[in-house]
C-alpha positions in Angstrom: 14.5 49.2 43.5 16.0 46.2 45.3 13.9 43.6 46.7 14.3 40.4 48.4 11.9 38.1 50.1 11.8 36.2 53.6 10.2 32.9 54.7 9.1 32.4 57.9 8.0 30.0 60.8 4.8 32.3 60.9 3.7 30.1 57.8 4.3 32.8 55.0 6.9 34.4 52.9 6.8 38.7 52.5 8.3 40.8 49.9 10.4 43.4 51.2 11.7 46.8 49.6 15.3 47.3 50.7 15.6 50.7 50.2 12.3 51.8 51.9 12.7 48.5 54.5 8.7 48.3 54.0 6.9 45.1 53.5 5.6 44.9 50.2 3.7 42.1 49.8 2.1 38.6 52.2 2.2 35.4 50.6 -0.5 33.4 52.8 -1.1 29.9 51.9 1.4 27.1 53.0 0.0 25.3 56.3 3.7 24.8 57.7 6.4 26.6 58.8 8.8 28.1 55.2 11.8 26.4 55.0 13.3 27.9 51.8 12.8 30.3 48.6 14.2 30.3 44.9 13.4 32.8 42.8 13.1 32.1 38.9 15.8 33.1 36.4 12.9 35.3 35.1 12.7 37.4 38.1 9.1 36.9 38.1 8.0 33.9 40.5 8.9 32.4 43.8 9.2 28.6 44.8 8.3 28.3 48.6 9.4 24.9 50.4 7.5 24.0 53.5 6.8 21.5 56.5 3.5 21.1 55.3 5.3 18.3 52.8 4.5 20.8 49.9 6.3 23.5 47.3 4.6 26.4 46.4 4.3 28.6 43.3 3.9 32.1 43.7 3.6 35.3 41.2 5.8 37.9 42.7 3.2 40.8 41.4 0.4 39.8 42.7 1.1 37.6 45.5 -1.1 34.6 44.0 -0.1 30.8 44.8 -0.5 29.5 41.2 0.9 25.2 41.5 1.0 23.3 44.6 3.5 20.4 44.5 2.4 17.8 46.3 4.2 14.4 46.5 6.9 14.5 49.8 6.3 12.0 52.3 7.2 14.9 54.7 8.6 18.0 55.7 10.6 20.1 52.3 13.6 21.7 53.0 15.3 23.3 50.5 14.9 23.7 46.5 16.6 24.5 43.1 15.5 26.4 40.1 17.5 24.4 36.8 19.2 26.9 34.7 16.4 27.2 32.1 13.5 28.0 34.8 11.5 25.2 33.7 12.1 22.7 36.3 12.3 22.7 40.1 14.1 19.9 42.6 13.2 19.9 45.9 15.3 18.3 49.3 12.8 16.3 52.2 13.5 14.9 55.1 11.6 11.2 53.1 15.5 10.6 52.5 14.5 12.0 48.7 14.3 15.0 46.4 12.2 15.2 43.8 12.0 16.3 40.0 9.3 18.4 39.2 8.3 20.8 36.1 7.3 24.0 37.1 4.6 24.5 34.5 2.4 21.7 34.9 3.7 21.0 39.0 4.4 17.4 37.6 6.6 15.1 40.0 9.2 13.8 36.8 11.5 12.0 38.7 12.6 10.6 42.7 16.1 10.7 43.2 16.2 7.4 46.1 19.1 6.9 47.9 19.8 9.1 51.3 19.3 7.1 54.3 18.1 9.9 56.1 16.5 13.6 56.1 17.2 15.8 52.7 18.9 19.2 53.9 20.1 21.4 50.7 20.8 21.1 47.1 22.2 22.9 44.4 22.2 22.9 40.6 25.6 22.2 38.7 25.5 25.2 36.4 25.3 23.5 33.5 22.0 22.2 34.3 23.2 18.3 33.8 24.4 16.9 37.4 22.6 18.2 41.5 24.0 18.0 45.2 22.9 17.1 47.6 23.3 17.2 51.1 21.7 14.7 53.8 22.2 13.7 57.9 23.3 10.2 56.8 26.7 12.4 56.7 27.2 12.3 52.4 26.6 14.5 50.0 25.8 13.2 46.7 26.2 13.8 42.8 23.4 12.7 40.3 22.6 12.9 36.8 19.2 14.9 37.2 18.0 13.6 33.2 18.1 9.9 34.5 18.0 10.5 38.3 21.0 7.9 38.7 23.4 8.2 42.0 26.7 9.3 40.2 29.5 9.7 43.3 29.1 9.6 46.8 31.1 11.9 49.2 31.3 10.5 53.1 31.9 13.2 55.7 31.9 13.0 59.3 28.6 14.1 60.5 25.4 15.7 59.2 25.7 17.6 55.8 23.7 21.0 56.5 24.4 23.0 53.6 26.0 22.7 50.1 26.7 25.2 47.2 28.7 25.3 43.7 31.3 27.7 43.6 31.0 30.1 40.1 33.9 27.7 38.6 31.1 24.9 38.0 33.8 22.5 39.5 34.3 23.1 43.3 31.6 22.0 45.5 31.5 23.4 49.0 29.4 21.7 51.8 28.7 21.9 55.9 29.1 19.3 58.5 27.0 20.5 61.6 30.4 19.8 62.9 31.1 23.1 62.2 33.6 21.5 59.5 33.1 22.9 55.6 34.4 20.4 52.5 35.6 21.8 49.3 35.1 19.5 47.0 36.2 19.2 43.2 34.0 18.0 40.1 36.1 15.5 38.2 36.1 12.7 35.5 32.7 12.7 36.4 30.6 12.3 33.0 
C-alpha cells in the first residue's frame, strides 16, 4: 500500500498508510523538532534532520534508530540523499552543509561559504553537484567531491527553498519575499 512519512515538532516521525489514514509507526529518538526527512532510494530507510543538531537513520520496517549523525553545532534544517544512496547532505543553522557516509555515519566533508543559516539543499541528478539556499540571500552551487564552491547567485532576500527540475539543469528557488527564481546551470564543469 501507499505510505507517507511525516515529521513533527513533537520530536517524532510517523509512518502513515494513505489508504486507511492510519498511523502505522512512530519513530522516537530525537530530542528536538524534526524539520525534514528523506527516504533512501531503496525505500527501506529514512533520514531525519532535527533541532537537536543531529540527523538520524531509521529502519522503515522496524522503526529502529540505526545511526545518529553528530557534527553540526546548530539546528539541522534540511537533508538530501545522493542518487547512489550512499551519502547524505545536511544543511544547518551553523552556516554549513555536511556530507555524511550513510553506512558509517562519518562526517566526510564540510561545505563552508554561507554567512547565515542554510535552509535548504538539493542534489543535481548527476550526483556531482549540490545547491544550497541560505538566509544570507544566496544560492550556492558546490562540487560534491571536493566541497569547492562553484558559483553563487545573490537574491534580494533570504532563500527558503530550492530544488532541481527533472531536466537536471533548471534550479527553482524561493525567497522569503515570495519571489521565485528559475536559474539555469550552464557551462559549470
